[in-house]
Every structure is written in structure tokens, then in C-alpha cells.
C-alpha positions, 0 to 999 in steps of 0.5 A: 087652361081652366081654372080648374086645370090650374089648380091640378097643374099647382097640386101636382106640383105640390106633391112633387116638392113636398116630396121631393124634401124627404129625407127617407123613405116613408109609406102611407096608407089609404084606408077607403077601396073608394080611394084606392081605384080613385088613384090608380085611376087618375094615375096618382102613384105615377107622380110620386117620388121614388122615397113615397111608397103608396099601400092599400087598406082594408077599407073595402069591406066584402075585400073584409068580409071572412068567408064564414059569412058567406058561408052562412049567407049560403046556406040561408039561400038554399034553406027552402022559403026562404030569400037572401037579400043582399048588396050586388058586390056581394054575389059574386063574393066566394066563400069556402065552397061556393059563393051566392051567384053559384048557390041562385044557379043550384036554386037558391034565392037570392034578390040583390037591392041597393037598400036595407028598407027595398028589403023591409018592402019585400019581406012585407011583400011575401009574408010568406018567406023568409028574408034575410037580409046582409048586413055589411059594411062600415060606419056608413051603411050601419044606420041605414040598417038600423033604421031597415030594424026599427021599420020593420019592428014598427011594422011588426014585421018577423020574416025580416032579419039581418045577418050582420057583418058591420065592423068599425073602422077606428078599432081597425085602425088600431091594430094596422098602426100598431103593427111594425112591419108596417113601418106607417108614416102618414095615413089616407083617411076613409071620407065616407066613414067620416061623414058619420063618425067626424074626426075626433076617433083618429085622434088615437093615430097620432096620440099614441102611435105618432102617425099622421093621417088626413081625412079625405074627399075621394076627387084625384084634386082633393087625394092630391091635397090630402097627400100635400097636407102630410107631406107639410106634417113630415116636413115640418115635423108634425103629428095630426090628424086634419080632415080636407074634407072638411067639406062634408065631414063634422068634427063630431060626426052625424049625431043622428046617425050615431043615436040610430046606431048606439040603440038598434047595435052593441059592440062585439068581437068580430073577425075580419079577413087578413087581420083576424078577431079585432075586439069590438071593432064589429056590431051585433043587434042589441038583445031588444033586437034580438027577433031580428036577429039571423042568428038568434031567430034561424042560426046557420049550419056551416062547416069549419070554413077555409081559405083559399089555396094560394090566394093572399087576400088577406095580406093584401088587406092588412098592407103587407103584399100587393095584388102582384105579388100573388101566385094567381093573381091575373092568371087564375083568379081574375074579374070575371073568376075571381079566387078571392074578395079582393078580385071581386069588387069594385073598390078591391085592390086586385080588382083595382090593380088588373084593370089599371096597371097596365095604364098610364093615369090622368097626371102620368105627365 
């Protein structure tokens, strides 16, 4: 047995021992979709004692994007001399009537890109086209989009536009923490977002809602250690926000990234799928950058959004339901034919359950 295997075995033993000392049933939530995938892929749920329930939360940016945003994206894609530039995980997300993939089949122009700057380059290369970049994600991707806006402004590039659906995580966590139906006893907090905002913005969870939290890395050993830290807090009667992911998360965050977000974006109320409109949780372009705001320059004209009948993605995202409780799961709704975004995204809870529910994990024994 090598050193890594010994460490893993010790962490599993720690999780089982500390979990076994619990005096009552508890509910933990992992907020980040990347954590959800890692937990299921490694079979971490299988080693938890029966007193511990691990719930998946609203940490998949594609999943929490409402139909209205998708409908606008589809509308733009079908306009003359307009190209929608997007990350690949938005391509098959269904809106009220159509996905971008279906819009492309009808002649819509969609370009998959790996970065916002690639979309800026597309606008430079095709000055006769409007290039609408879909800005989705949390604080992790917002600095990249902000830099793209600054680059377009510097180049006096006015055929590059942003449809901003950016959201901020702490505001959503406050709504989650305040929901008595979840009865949360601890949170595994997102690593990527925390690299940008740091540890301090989560302090309110412990101070106001008396819910401990641990910022976790993404390796299975990181998540196991984070669970140990949460169990230890509960068994010792403590309530704090700690960081297991100290190797990547500064206490006060990434100041340069935060500054560029502050420069380009302003706060607004925004809808999250499953959580409704959350005050101050959205990022809109500031007025001085309105020449690059698709909703100002070239507002989409769409019908009232509608939800898909039978889909419970909203309840899954908010932690109130498990994917298997949906009557469509694995039947009408599958990765090759998704009805809701939770089955589309590589970090969606439904897609993750579908891929791994029939498998044991690395740590099953």
C-alpha cells in the first residue's frame, strides 16, 4: 500500500468513526456540481453512516439558468446576421420551446467557444455579424467575461455583445440556509467560486444560521477530509466556516478578479431555477458598458417562458427532491434526450445520478 492509499484509508476510517458518533440524523449539502460528480464517481455516499444524508445543491450554473435565458439565447441564434457564442454545456439545454441545438438545426448560427476572448476574436473576424456571448456561471467565470468586455471596449468593437446570466453564490446559499424544509446541519462549500471570493463571504452561514461549512477541494480525498471536518465540528459543538482547500483559496479571495468584476458588473435581482428571484444575486453590465449589453442594444422578443410538464429540476436543484423521484428520470428524460437542464449538464444532479446510480464507487468496500 503506497502513501496515497494509506491516506485515503485513514480518511475513510475517520469519516466512519466521526459519523458513527453522531447523536442524531443530520443533513449535509454539497453546493458545487463538480463535488456532486466527484462524490458519486468515487462512491463516497456508500461509506457514510445511515445517520448522514448528503444532498446535492444549486451549484451547477447551467442547471440554475432559467428557461427565460435559454429562450432569449434561442431567439438571438435565429436572427439574421447574428451568431450566439457559448460554452458547450449550454448547447442542449432545453428552453420553453427549443434548445440551441434545435435552433441550429433550423438554421440558427451557434458557435461553441472555450473562452469569452474567443468570442471577441469571432466578432473581430466577422464585423458584419453581431456576436452574442452567453455569460453564464458564478464568480468563477465572471472575471473572464468582464475582461472580454474591457477588451472589446479597448478595440472599439461594437458587434460583440454579452447576454449576462451571471449569478453570485452567497446570496443563493442564504436562501438555502433559511429554508426550514432542508434542515441543514452542514455545507460542503464550492472550491472554484471560493478561489475568487475567498472564505469570509460565507461567515454569515455560521453566524446567522448556525450552519457550519467547509470549503473543499475536488479530489475524493479532499471531500473525505471536508466531511471529517464537518463531523468534528458537530461532535465538538462548534459552528464555523473552515477551508480544507487552503492550497488554492485565499482568505480574502482574488483581489484582481474581484476588482474586474466590480469594474464591469453591478448587482441586480435575478431568477434562479428552483429558487426563484434572489435579490442582489445577479450581475448585469454597468451603464458605462451598456454598448456591449445585448439586453440594451438588441433586446430579445420572447413569449412568456413555460416549464416542462413533469420535470422537477427546480426541486432537485433546491435540495428538496432526489432525481429518482422524478417520473421522467431515466424514462422520457435521459442524457441523449434531456427534458431538463439537470440531465444535460456534466455537473447536473440528474445526469450524475443516471451515470453512477447503478455503480459502486472506489470506496464501496
